Structure formats: C-alpha cells, structure tokens
N, CA, C and O atoms as a DFTB+ gen file, in Angstrom:
688 C
 N C O
     1  1     -28.089     -10.319      15.065
     2  2     -28.799      -9.150      14.598
     3  2     -28.136      -7.885      15.185
     4  3     -27.798      -7.830      16.367
     5  1     -27.970      -6.900      14.334
     6  2     -27.320      -5.654      14.712
     7  2     -28.103      -4.989      15.881
     8  3     -29.331      -4.909      15.863
     9  1     -27.351      -4.526      16.876
    10  2     -27.982      -3.880      18.047
    11  2     -27.903      -2.370      17.951
    12  3     -28.711      -1.672      18.564
    13  1     -26.961      -1.858      17.208
    14  2     -26.919      -0.406      16.863
    15  2     -26.732      -0.380      15.365
    16  3     -25.681      -0.763      14.851
    17  1     -27.753       0.071      14.667
    18  2     -27.748       0.061      13.217
    19  2     -26.790       1.080      12.655
    20  3     -26.664       2.183      13.188
    21  1     -26.111       0.718      11.577
    22  2     -25.256       1.652      10.870
    23  2     -26.154       2.795      10.410
    24  3     -27.219       2.562       9.838
    25  1     -25.728       4.012      10.657
    26  2     -26.540       5.193      10.356
    27  2     -26.522       5.426       8.853
    28  3     -25.442       5.527       8.271
    29  1     -27.679       5.514       8.206
    30  2     -27.701       5.858       6.798
    31  2     -27.053       7.215       6.594
    32  3     -27.221       8.118       7.413
    33  1     -26.318       7.358       5.510
    34  2     -25.602       8.602       5.215
    35  2     -26.481       9.822       5.319
    36  3     -26.063      10.844       5.864
    37  1     -27.699       9.733       4.802
    38  2     -28.611      10.870       4.772
    39  2     -29.057      11.275       6.185
    40  3     -29.475      12.414       6.392
    41  1     -28.975      10.382       7.129
    42  2     -29.393      10.688       8.502
    43  2     -28.265      11.181       9.380
    44  3     -28.497      11.609      10.511
    45  1     -27.064      11.126       8.879
    46  2     -25.862      11.596       9.635
    47  2     -25.850      13.147       9.690
    48  3     -26.369      13.820       8.800
    49  1     -25.260      13.664      10.732
    50  2     -25.086      15.117      10.822
    51  2     -24.197      15.582       9.695
    52  3     -23.494      14.792       9.064
    53  1     -24.240      16.890       9.450
    54  2     -23.427      17.481       8.357
    55  2     -21.944      17.170       8.575
    56  3     -21.235      16.810       7.635
    57  1     -21.476      17.313       9.839
    58  2     -20.059      17.064      10.076
    59  2     -19.684      15.571       9.866
    60  3     -18.621      15.246       9.337
    61  1     -20.587      14.701      10.294
    62  2     -20.351      13.250      10.061
    63  2     -20.431      12.950       8.589
    64  3     -19.660      12.125       8.098
    65  1     -21.317      13.574       7.870
    66  2     -21.417      13.306       6.426
    67  2     -20.100      13.683       5.721
    68  3     -19.624      12.964       4.842
    69  1     -19.547      14.785       6.114
    70  2     -18.293      15.225       5.511
    71  2     -17.206      14.157       5.710
    72  3     -16.486      13.786       4.782
    73  1     -17.121      13.682       6.960
    74  2     -16.127      12.670       7.284
    75  2     -16.417      11.352       6.585
    76  3     -15.497      10.689       6.104
    77  1     -17.691      10.964       6.524
    78  2     -18.038       9.718       5.827
    79  2     -17.767       9.795       4.341
    80  3     -17.397       8.805       3.710
    81  1     -17.956      10.991       3.783
    82  2     -17.677      11.178       2.339
    83  2     -16.162      10.984       2.083
    84  3     -15.767      10.397       1.076
    85  1     -15.346      11.477       2.991
    86  2     -13.898      11.257       2.885
    87  2     -13.520       9.780       2.948
    88  3     -12.629       9.333       2.225
    89  1     -14.188       9.032       3.801
    90  2     -13.956       7.607       3.912
    91  2     -14.382       6.927       2.588
    92  3     -13.684       6.069       2.048
    93  1     -15.561       7.354       2.098
    94  2     -16.048       6.749       0.843
    95  2     -15.032       6.978      -0.296
    96  3     -14.769       6.083      -1.100
    97  1     -14.486       8.166      -0.341
    98  2     -13.495       8.496      -1.405
    99  2     -12.257       7.608      -1.246
   100  3     -11.698       7.146      -2.241
   101  1     -11.823       7.366       0.003
   102  2     -10.609       6.602       0.229
   103  2     -10.787       5.089       0.018
   104  3      -9.910       4.415      -0.522
   105  1     -11.945       4.575       0.458
   106  2     -12.147       3.121       0.381
   107  2     -13.101       2.664      -0.754
   108  3     -13.133       1.489      -1.120
   109  1     -13.837       3.584      -1.272
   110  2     -14.816       3.241      -2.296
   111  2     -16.189       2.933      -1.761
   112  3     -17.120       2.727      -2.539
   113  1     -16.340       2.896      -0.457
   114  2     -17.602       2.687       0.226
   115  2     -17.484       3.096       1.669
   116  3     -16.379       3.347       2.151
   117  1     -18.593       3.171       2.371
   118  2     -18.557       3.538       3.796
   119  2     -18.769       2.288       4.605
   120  3     -19.891       1.786       4.670
   121  1     -17.707       1.752       5.240
   122  2     -17.883       0.544       6.055
   123  2     -18.855       0.753       7.205
   124  3     -18.930       1.851       7.755
   125  1     -19.580      -0.251       7.567
   126  2     -20.577      -0.183       8.623
   127  2     -20.048       0.328       9.956
   128  3     -20.760       0.992      10.710
   129  1     -18.792       0.008      10.231
   130  2     -18.231       0.459      11.525
   131  2     -18.186       1.980      11.573
   132  3     -18.419       2.560      12.633
   133  1     -17.885       2.657      10.433
   134  2     -17.847       4.111      10.451
   135  2     -19.266       4.692      10.439
   136  3     -19.509       5.738      11.042
   137  1     -20.194       4.027       9.762
   138  2     -21.573       4.488       9.786
   139  2     -22.175       4.311      11.181
   140  3     -23.081       5.054      11.557
   141  1     -21.691       3.347      11.944
   142  2     -22.123       3.173      13.330
   143  2     -21.488       4.229      14.193
   144  3     -22.162       4.787      15.058
   145  1     -20.222       4.530      13.999
   146  2     -19.540       5.588      14.755
   147  2     -20.227       6.920      14.490
   148  3     -20.254       7.786      15.365
   149  1     -20.785       7.095      13.289
   150  2     -21.419       8.373      12.926
   151  2     -22.600       8.755      13.828
   152  3     -23.025       9.910      13.815
   153  1     -23.126       7.834      14.590
   154  2     -24.163       8.186      15.581
   155  2     -23.603       9.239      16.534
   156  3     -24.344      10.084      17.037
   157  1     -22.296       9.186      16.781
   158  2     -21.593      10.127      17.688
   159  2     -20.491      10.807      16.891
   160  3     -19.347      10.351      16.879
   161  1     -20.847      11.910      16.222
   162  2     -19.856      12.559      15.372
   163  2     -18.520      12.862      16.051
   164  3     -17.477      12.836      15.398
   165  1     -18.542      13.148      17.350
   166  2     -17.303      13.413      18.054
   167  2     -16.462      12.161      18.133
   168  3     -15.239      12.235      18.010
   169  1     -17.088      11.003      18.336
   170  2     -16.373       9.744      18.359
   171  2     -15.763       9.414      16.994
   172  3     -14.613       8.987      16.896
   173  1     -16.557       9.622      15.952
   174  2     -16.062       9.424      14.608
   175  2     -14.848      10.371      14.305
   176  3     -13.833       9.945      13.755
   177  1     -14.995      11.597      14.669
   178  2     -13.933      12.556      14.428
   179  2     -12.681      12.207      15.251
   180  3     -11.561      12.309      14.751
   181  1     -12.869      11.810      16.466
   182  2     -11.730      11.418      17.291
   183  2     -11.007      10.218      16.750
   184  3      -9.777      10.183      16.728
   185  1     -11.774       9.210      16.302
   186  2     -11.194       8.007      15.699
   187  2     -10.372       8.392      14.464
   188  3      -9.215       7.993      14.334
   189  1     -10.969       9.157      13.577
   190  2     -10.275       9.485      12.374
   191  2      -9.050      10.346      12.588
   192  3      -8.035      10.171      11.914
   193  1      -9.142      11.283      13.531
   194  2      -7.972      12.105      13.875
   195  2      -6.803      11.297      14.361
   196  3      -5.673      11.493      13.914
   197  1      -7.076      10.355      15.309
   198  2      -6.015       9.521      15.867
   199  2      -5.469       8.599      14.775
   200  3      -4.256       8.416      14.667
   201  1      -6.334       8.036      13.990
   202  2      -5.892       7.138      12.920
   203  2      -4.985       7.842      11.945
   204  3      -3.952       7.310      11.537
   205  1      -5.380       9.055      11.571
   206  2      -4.592       9.852      10.629
   207  2      -3.227      10.221      11.255
   208  3      -2.192      10.133      10.595
   209  1      -3.243      10.629      12.516
   210  2      -1.996      10.984      13.153
   211  2      -1.036       9.793      13.253
   212  3       0.164       9.917      13.007
   213  1      -1.604       8.628      13.622
   214  2      -0.756       7.423      13.746
   215  2      -0.219       6.945      12.412
   216  3       0.825       6.297      12.344
   217  1      -0.951       7.277      11.338
   218  2      -0.456       6.978       9.986
   219  2       0.822       7.698       9.617
   220  3       1.496       7.340       8.651
   221  1       1.157       8.739      10.409
   222  2       2.380       9.548      10.145
   223  2       3.451       9.252      11.224
   224  3       4.453       9.959      11.325
   225  1       3.217       8.200      12.019
   226  2       4.147       7.893      13.106
   227  2       5.253       6.956      12.740
   228  3       5.601       6.791      11.571
   229  1       5.806       6.337      13.769
   230  2       6.917       5.442      13.669
   231  2       6.533       4.109      12.988
   232  3       7.290       3.580      12.173
   233  1       5.368       3.589      13.331
   234  2       4.970       2.305      12.794
   235  2       4.435       2.443      11.363
   236  3       3.606       3.303      11.064
   237  1       4.947       1.558      10.489
   238  2       4.486       1.607       9.099
   239  2       3.133       0.889       8.984
   240  3       2.626       0.341       9.963
   241  1       2.569       0.902       7.800
   242  2       1.242       0.336       7.570
   243  2       1.193      -1.144       7.963
   244  3       0.212      -1.584       8.562
   245  1       2.208      -1.897       7.645
   246  2       2.231      -3.315       7.978
   247  2       2.207      -3.517       9.476
   248  3       1.477      -4.378       9.968
   249  1       2.981      -2.752      10.210
   250  2       3.022      -2.877      11.687
   251  2       1.696      -2.475      12.288
   252  3       1.251      -3.108      13.245
   253  1       1.030      -1.424      11.755
   254  2      -0.259      -1.025      12.232
   255  2      -1.297      -2.118      12.005
   256  3      -2.171      -2.327      12.847
   257  1      -1.210      -2.794      10.910
   258  2      -2.117      -3.902      10.615
   259  2      -1.852      -5.102      11.563
   260  3      -2.772      -5.818      11.958
   261  1      -0.597      -5.284      11.899
   262  2      -0.278      -6.347      12.880
   263  2      -0.925      -6.039      14.208
   264  3      -1.503      -6.920      14.845
   265  1      -0.831      -4.787      14.631
   266  2      -1.499      -4.348      15.899
   267  2      -3.014      -4.595      15.773
   268  3      -3.640      -5.131      16.688
   269  1      -3.579      -4.208      14.653
   270  2      -5.037      -4.374      14.436
   271  2      -5.442      -5.842      14.534
   272  3      -6.439      -6.181      15.171
   273  1      -4.667      -6.697      13.904
   274  2      -5.004      -8.094      13.910
   275  2      -4.840      -8.763      15.280
   276  3      -5.706      -9.517      15.724
   277  1      -3.749      -8.480      15.918
   278  2      -3.469      -9.077      17.250
   279  2      -4.482      -8.610      18.266
   280  3      -5.003      -9.420      19.033
   281  1      -4.784      -7.286      18.291
   282  2      -5.731      -6.792      19.260
   283  2      -7.163      -7.259      18.942
   284  3      -7.915      -7.578      19.864
   285  1      -7.539      -7.303      17.709
   286  2      -8.904      -7.724      17.354
   287  2      -9.084      -9.205      17.645
   288  3     -10.194      -9.631      17.964
   289  1      -8.023     -10.006      17.544
   290  2      -8.118     -11.418      17.876
   291  2      -8.355     -11.572      19.373
   292  3      -9.259     -12.308      19.770
   293  1      -7.583     -10.911      20.205
   294  2      -7.740     -11.010      21.651
   295  2      -9.149     -10.516      22.082
   296  3      -9.795     -11.089      22.959
   297  1      -9.580      -9.435      21.421
   298  2     -10.894      -8.871      21.748
   299  2     -12.070      -9.579      21.029
   300  3     -13.228      -9.215      21.235
   301  1     -11.782     -10.541      20.226
   302  2     -12.825     -11.296      19.594
   303  2     -13.738     -10.512      18.656
   304  3     -14.938     -10.776      18.577
   305  1     -13.151      -9.535      17.941
   306  2     -13.943      -8.665      17.065
   307  2     -13.981      -9.225      15.674
   308  3     -13.025      -9.069      14.914
   309  1     -15.053      -9.868      15.331
   310  2     -15.244     -10.466      13.987
   311  2     -15.145      -9.391      12.910
   312  3     -14.506      -9.611      11.881
   313  1     -15.758      -8.250      13.125
   314  2     -15.770      -7.178      12.132
   315  2     -14.334      -6.733      11.846
   316  3     -13.905      -6.749      10.693
   317  1     -13.592      -6.339      12.876
   318  2     -12.224      -5.828      12.659
   319  2     -11.301      -6.895      12.129
   320  3     -10.406      -6.566      11.350
   321  1     -11.454      -8.122      12.488
   322  2     -10.644      -9.197      11.934
   323  2     -10.861      -9.296      10.427
   324  3      -9.904      -9.453       9.669
   325  1     -12.120      -9.204       9.991
   326  2     -12.413      -9.258       8.578
   327  2     -11.818      -8.086       7.849
   328  3     -11.167      -8.255       6.818
   329  1     -12.035      -6.892       8.377
   330  2     -11.537      -5.674       7.709
   331  2     -10.018      -5.670       7.636
   332  3      -9.432      -5.404       6.586
   333  1      -9.383      -5.971       8.779
   334  2      -7.914      -5.844       8.803
   335  2      -7.215      -7.048       8.196
   336  3      -6.024      -6.968       7.897
   337  1      -7.908      -8.155       8.004
   338  2      -7.313      -9.251       7.215
   339  2      -7.142      -8.752       5.771
   340  3      -6.105      -8.962       5.142
   341  1      -8.191      -8.087       5.270
   342  2      -8.133      -7.540       3.915
   343  2      -7.031      -6.458       3.837
   344  3      -6.198      -6.493       2.931
   345  1      -7.025      -5.500       4.783
   346  2      -6.050      -4.443       4.731
   347  2      -4.614      -4.959       4.933
   348  3      -3.674      -4.430       4.340
   349  1      -4.457      -5.959       5.744
   350  2      -3.122      -6.530       6.019
   351  2      -2.575      -7.167       4.739
   352  3      -1.388      -7.043       4.434
   353  1      -3.451      -7.850       3.992
   354  2      -3.038      -8.413       2.718
   355  2      -2.567      -7.342       1.757
   356  3      -1.582      -7.526       1.042
   357  1      -3.277      -6.215       1.742
   358  2      -2.891      -5.105       0.855
   359  2      -1.591      -4.456       1.336
   360  3      -0.865      -3.860       0.540
   361  1      -1.296      -4.570       2.632
   362  2      -0.043      -4.016       3.187
   363  2       1.144      -4.976       3.011
   364  3       2.268      -4.646       3.389
   365  1       0.898      -6.141       2.446
   366  2       1.974      -7.060       2.134
   367  2       2.093      -8.285       3.038
   368  3       3.050      -9.046       2.893
   369  1       1.187      -8.498       3.936
   370  2       1.250      -9.676       4.780
   371  2       0.600     -10.874       4.039
   372  3      -0.446     -10.737       3.404
   373  1       1.244     -12.025       4.141
   374  2       0.718     -13.245       3.549
   375  2      -0.353     -13.821       4.478
   376  3      -0.533     -13.350       5.601
   377  1      -1.066     -14.855       3.989
   378  2      -2.085     -15.502       4.841
   379  2      -1.421     -16.056       6.122
   380  3      -1.978     -15.950       7.215
   381  1      -0.248     -16.633       5.967
   382  2       0.495     -17.191       7.142
   383  2       0.886     -16.053       8.091
   384  3       0.767     -16.176       9.310
   385  1       1.347     -14.964       7.518
   386  2       1.718     -13.788       8.374
   387  2       0.511     -13.277       9.161
   388  3       0.619     -12.944      10.341
   389  1      -0.643     -13.221       8.484
   390  2      -1.854     -12.744       9.096
   391  2      -2.257     -13.656      10.256
   392  3      -2.597     -13.170      11.334
   393  1      -2.221     -14.954      10.044
   394  2      -2.527     -15.874      11.129
   395  2      -1.554     -15.713      12.289
   396  3      -1.956     -15.698      13.453
   397  1      -0.287     -15.595      11.965
   398  2       0.749     -15.422      12.987
   399  2       0.552     -14.117      13.751
   400  3       0.720     -14.070      14.970
   401  1       0.194     -13.059      13.027
   402  2      -0.056     -11.779      13.711
   403  2      -1.271     -11.878      14.618
   404  3      -1.246     -11.341      15.725
   405  1      -2.314     -12.534      14.193
   406  2      -3.489     -12.711      15.007
   407  2      -3.175     -13.483      16.293
   408  3      -3.771     -13.226      17.339
   409  1      -2.251     -14.416      16.207
   410  2      -1.847     -15.203      17.365
   411  2      -0.804     -14.552      18.212
   412  3      -0.381     -15.123      19.218
   413  1      -0.369     -13.362      17.837
   414  2       0.660     -12.655      18.631
   415  2       2.028     -13.164      18.466
   416  3       2.882     -12.950      19.326
   417  1       2.277     -13.853      17.354
   418  2       3.564     -14.512      17.151
   419  2       4.394     -13.997      15.980
   420  3       5.543     -14.404      15.809
   421  1       3.826     -13.111      15.180
   422  2       4.476     -12.671      13.946
   423  2       5.805     -11.976      14.186
   424  3       6.800     -12.276      13.525
   425  1       5.818     -11.054      15.125
   426  2       7.028     -10.276      15.420
   427  2       6.871      -9.632      16.754
   428  3       5.932      -9.927      17.494
   429  1       7.808      -8.727      17.078
   430  2       7.785      -8.062      18.378
   431  2       6.549      -7.182      18.542
   432  3       6.011      -7.061      19.642
   433  1       6.112      -6.585      17.476
   434  2       4.899      -5.761      17.550
   435  2       3.672      -6.599      17.929
   436  3       2.872      -6.201      18.776
   437  1       3.539      -7.771      17.283
   438  2       2.439      -8.681      17.570
   439  2       2.493      -9.154      19.010
   440  3       1.482      -9.172      19.712
   441  1       3.699      -9.540      19.443
   442  2       3.834     -10.042      20.832
   443  2       3.460      -8.953      21.840
   444  3       2.709      -9.188      22.787
   445  1       4.020      -7.721      21.602
   446  2       3.753      -6.623      22.519
   447  2       2.248      -6.278      22.494
   448  3       1.654      -6.030      23.543
   449  1       1.656      -6.263      21.333
   450  2       0.214      -5.982      21.246
   451  2      -0.573      -6.944      22.065
   452  3      -1.418      -6.536      22.862
   453  1      -0.323      -8.214      21.893
   454  2      -1.065      -9.256      22.624
   455  2      -0.863      -9.082      24.122
   456  3      -1.811      -9.202      24.897
   457  1       0.358      -8.802      24.526
   458  2       0.619      -8.618      25.955
   459  2      -0.077      -7.371      26.479
   460  3      -0.612      -7.399      27.587
   461  1      -0.088      -6.301      25.740
   462  2      -0.723      -5.054      26.206
   463  2      -2.247      -5.311      26.353
   464  3      -2.837      -4.925      27.362
   465  1      -2.874      -5.953      25.364
   466  2      -4.315      -6.172      25.430
   467  2      -4.633      -7.176      26.583
   468  3      -5.535      -6.950      27.391
   469  1      -3.867      -8.276      26.623
   470  2      -4.122      -9.274      27.693
   471  2      -3.984      -8.718      29.078
   472  3      -4.765      -9.039      29.974
   473  1      -2.966      -7.866      29.257
   474  2      -2.679      -7.351      30.607
   475  2      -3.284      -5.968      30.902
   476  3      -3.103      -5.421      31.990
   477  1      -4.002      -5.417      29.919
   478  2      -4.560      -4.094      30.019
   479  2      -3.433      -3.049      30.283
   480  3      -3.623      -2.072      31.008
   481  1      -2.299      -3.294      29.683
   482  2      -1.154      -2.389      29.724
   483  2      -0.220      -2.627      30.917
   484  3       0.771      -1.913      31.074
   485  1      -0.515      -3.587      31.728
   486  2       0.293      -3.868      32.928
   487  2       1.373      -4.928      32.665
   488  3       1.361      -6.018      33.236
   489  1       2.329      -4.552      31.755
   490  2       3.385      -5.459      31.410
   491  2       4.406      -5.551      32.513
   492  3       4.603      -4.602      33.272
   493  1       5.036      -6.660      32.599
   494  2       6.147      -6.819      33.565
   495  2       7.400      -6.104      32.983
   496  3       7.480      -5.807      31.791
   497  1       8.353      -5.850      33.879
   498  2       9.609      -5.254      33.393
   499  2      10.280      -6.156      32.361
   500  3      10.866      -5.669      31.394
   501  1      10.193      -7.465      32.565
   502  2      10.823      -8.405      31.615
   503  2      10.127      -8.326      30.237
   504  3      10.799      -8.382      29.207
   505  1       8.830      -8.201      30.215
   506  2       8.114      -8.079      28.925
   507  2       8.513      -6.796      28.187
   508  3       8.753      -6.808      26.979
   509  1       8.577      -5.720      28.915
   510  2       8.974      -4.413      28.318
   511  2      10.385      -4.499      27.826
   512  3      10.694      -4.018      26.735
   513  1      11.263      -5.110      28.619
   514  2      12.677      -5.244      28.214
   515  2      12.789      -6.118      26.926
   516  3      13.571      -5.826      26.022
   517  1      11.994      -7.170      26.890
   518  2      12.013      -8.064      25.750
   519  2      11.609      -7.318      24.469
   520  3      12.192      -7.538      23.408
   521  1      10.620      -6.445      24.575
   522  2      10.179      -5.635      23.414
   523  2      11.328      -4.740      22.953
   524  3      11.578      -4.611      21.754
   525  1      12.027      -4.121      23.911
   526  2      13.175      -3.281      23.540
   527  2      14.285      -4.081      22.946
   528  3      14.893      -3.646      21.968
   529  1      14.589      -5.265      23.506
   530  2      15.643      -6.101      22.988
   531  2      15.296      -6.606      21.609
   532  3      16.197      -6.917      20.831
   533  1      14.019      -6.699      21.276
   534  2      13.570      -7.132      19.932
   535  2      13.632      -5.976      18.955
   536  3      13.272      -6.144      17.790
   537  1      14.076      -4.807      19.392
   538  2      14.270      -3.689      18.512
   539  2      13.240      -2.591      18.535
   540  3      13.325      -1.656      17.739
   541  1      12.253      -2.673      19.436
   542  2      11.259      -1.642      19.528
   543  2      11.728      -0.447      20.350
   544  3      12.108      -0.603      21.510
   545  1      11.706       0.712      19.772
   546  2      12.062       1.932      20.468
   547  2      10.942       2.332      21.371
   548  3       9.828       1.822      21.247
   549  1      11.217       3.257      22.297
   550  2      10.140       3.737      23.153
   551  2       9.028       4.393      22.325
   552  3       7.850       4.298      22.669
   553  1       9.419       5.064      21.224
   554  2       8.401       5.666      20.343
   555  2       7.494       4.589      19.761
   556  3       6.274       4.752      19.744
   557  1       8.073       3.498      19.286
   558  2       7.272       2.411      18.716
   559  2       6.381       1.777      19.785
   560  3       5.235       1.418      19.515
   561  1       6.917       1.643      20.999
   562  2       6.114       1.029      22.078
   563  2       4.907       1.907      22.410
   564  3       3.803       1.399      22.605
   565  1       5.117       3.225      22.474
   566  2       4.023       4.131      22.746
   567  2       3.005       4.071      21.604
   568  3       1.800       4.105      21.855
   569  1       3.473       3.983      20.351
   570  2       2.537       3.896      19.234
   571  2       1.803       2.591      19.187
   572  3       0.649       2.554      18.761
   573  1       2.434       1.507      19.611
   574  2       1.654       0.265      19.725
   575  2       0.501       0.440      20.696
   576  3      -0.620       0.013      20.422
   577  1       0.774       1.062      21.818
   578  2      -0.314       1.314      22.792
   579  2      -1.384       2.214      22.193
   580  3      -2.573       1.958      22.384
   581  1      -1.001       3.244      21.484
   582  2      -1.953       4.151      20.871
   583  2      -2.785       3.437      19.812
   584  3      -3.984       3.692      19.702
   585  1      -2.174       2.549      19.034
   586  2      -2.907       1.782      18.019
   587  2      -3.817       0.778      18.704
   588  3      -4.915       0.519      18.210
   589  1      -3.398       0.202      19.829
   590  2      -4.292      -0.714      20.591
   591  2      -5.491       0.101      21.078
   592  3      -6.621      -0.386      21.026
   593  1      -5.272       1.310      21.542
   594  2      -6.424       2.143      22.003
   595  2      -7.372       2.417      20.857
   596  3      -8.587       2.370      21.048
   597  1      -6.864       2.699      19.689
   598  2      -7.711       2.939      18.517
   599  2      -8.499       1.687      18.159
   600  3      -9.690       1.758      17.854
   601  1      -7.831       0.548      18.198
   602  2      -8.528      -0.684      17.873
   603  2      -9.518      -1.103      18.945
   604  3     -10.552      -1.702      18.649
   605  1      -9.200      -0.787      20.184
   606  2     -10.119      -1.110      21.289
   607  2     -11.451      -0.368      21.071
   608  3     -12.516      -0.937      21.308
   609  1     -11.398       0.863      20.634
   610  2     -12.617       1.613      20.310
   611  2     -13.461       0.846      19.328
   612  3     -14.627       0.567      19.606
   613  1     -12.914       0.501      18.205
   614  2     -13.742      -0.169      17.187
   615  2     -14.051      -1.643      17.569
   616  3     -15.137      -2.140      17.274
   617  1     -13.127      -2.309      18.201
   618  2     -13.423      -3.683      18.669
   619  2     -14.618      -3.681      19.582
   620  3     -15.577      -4.421      19.359
   621  1     -14.575      -2.862      20.606
   622  2     -15.664      -2.830      21.582
   623  2     -16.958      -2.347      20.984
   624  3     -18.021      -2.890      21.286
   625  1     -16.890      -1.321      20.128
   626  2     -18.109      -0.838      19.515
   627  2     -18.756      -1.928      18.653
   628  3     -19.955      -2.184      18.756
   629  1     -17.937      -2.569      17.799
   630  2     -18.466      -3.575      16.937
   631  2     -18.997      -4.778      17.717
   632  3     -20.024      -5.355      17.359
   633  1     -18.295      -5.146      18.779
   634  2     -18.786      -6.254      19.620
   635  2     -20.118      -5.892      20.284
   636  3     -21.029      -6.718      20.319
   637  1     -20.240      -4.688      20.802
   638  2     -21.462      -4.211      21.451
   639  2     -22.587      -4.067      20.434
   640  3     -23.701      -4.522      20.692
   641  1     -22.322      -3.436      19.266
   642  2     -23.324      -3.132      18.300
   643  2     -23.725      -4.377      17.447
   644  3     -24.791      -4.425      16.833
   645  1     -22.803      -5.377      17.451
   646  2     -22.945      -6.505      16.582
   647  2     -23.089      -6.024      15.139
   648  3     -24.026      -6.375      14.422
   649  1     -22.109      -5.199      14.752
   650  2     -22.065      -4.540      13.438
   651  2     -22.069      -5.605      12.356
   652  3     -21.320      -6.579      12.427
   653  1     -22.926      -5.410      11.345
   654  2     -22.928      -6.270      10.195
   655  2     -21.575      -6.180       9.471
   656  3     -21.108      -5.086       9.154
   657  1     -20.952      -7.338       9.213
   658  2     -19.633      -7.373       8.614
   659  2     -19.848      -7.154       7.106
   660  3     -20.586      -7.900       6.462
   661  1     -19.194      -6.126       6.559
   662  2     -19.284      -5.842       5.144
   663  2     -17.923      -5.981       4.441
   664  3     -17.655      -5.335       3.428
   665  1     -17.085      -6.839       5.012
   666  2     -15.800      -7.244       4.413
   667  2     -15.851      -8.742       4.290
   668  3     -16.671      -9.384       4.947
   669  1     -14.981      -9.335       3.450
   670  2     -14.957     -10.791       3.373
   671  2     -14.785     -11.409       4.782
   672  3     -13.812     -11.101       5.470
   673  1     -15.702     -12.258       5.204
   674  2     -15.622     -12.766       6.587
   675  2     -14.446     -13.695       6.823
   676  3     -13.969     -14.372       5.912
   677  1     -13.989     -13.710       8.073
   678  2     -12.938     -14.639       8.516
   679  2     -13.386     -15.294       9.832
   680  3     -14.196     -14.727      10.566
   681  1     -12.880     -16.432      10.109
   682  2     -13.205     -17.104      11.368
   683  2     -12.486     -16.422      12.479
   684  3     -11.323     -16.048      12.328
   685  1     -13.176     -16.238      13.651
   686  2     -12.560     -15.538      14.795
   687  2     -11.667     -16.478      15.553
   688  3     -11.058     -16.084      16.548
C-alpha cells in the first residue's frame, strides 16, 4: 500500500502543475513518481532541471537508461525498473541488453554505475582506471555519478513511498 500518495493534479501547487503538465505533454500521462515528487515542488523542479541538463550531456539516451537500470537494480526500486525497462526498450536496448544492464554487465557504464552505487562512490584506483581503459572520459564518469544521483532520488523516494507502479511491471 502506498505510504505517500501521488498528489492529484488539482491539489498540486501552481508551479508543480505547470511542471506536471509538461510531463503529461511529453509522456502522455503523469507518472505516479512525478505526482509524488509534486508534494515538494522544489524537489520536482530540481529533479526535472538535472534530468534536462543531463539530457544535453556526454551520455546518450541509451547510456542514461543503462545507468537508470543498473542503479535501480542495486537499489531495489520496482517502480524505476518498470519505467526504465520501458524507456530502455525505446532507446534501443533489447531484453537481453536490459537484463545485462540491470546486472551491471552490459558495458563500462553499467559496471561503473553498479560500482558507484555499491560503494557509495568510493571506487578503488583500479576500478576508476578500468573505467577509463574501457573508454570512459572524465566527463562521462562525472555524468554517470550525476545520473546515479538523479536515480537515487527517485529510487529512494519510490522505495519509501511505495509508489504505485503505473508502467508494465518487471521482476526486481
């Protein structure tokens, strides 16, 4: 049972409503995770600003979905795994790729993501060197960490709130 209910659109603040309307236009509906974030308009705004900024960064959509899948798997977020399995498919990942990304095995981004989440950012010199040797630039490494931070926000919120999953469910 949901512990923090998704805020009905009509009950959201004017600033949150504007942001939620933008999400509705982009996705065709307002996912429960955003309606839950709308309880704190500053948190919703911060999430959306960072997400938008990272969309213009070094990592392409496929790589950002790999980060989302790997971090959501480690964090056990049923909601984000469901959402990002759908988005990863749209970004061109196959079912096998999605499983591999969730397991931290798909590529250097998946491995680095899993290591960052598992170690809370305290990677060894050897792990960092391995990421670089696998072709990740310092810019990409920083963006992996930023995307992990973004996913940690929604992973933790959804885990705490027990957000109702409104995407096709997947096994955690």
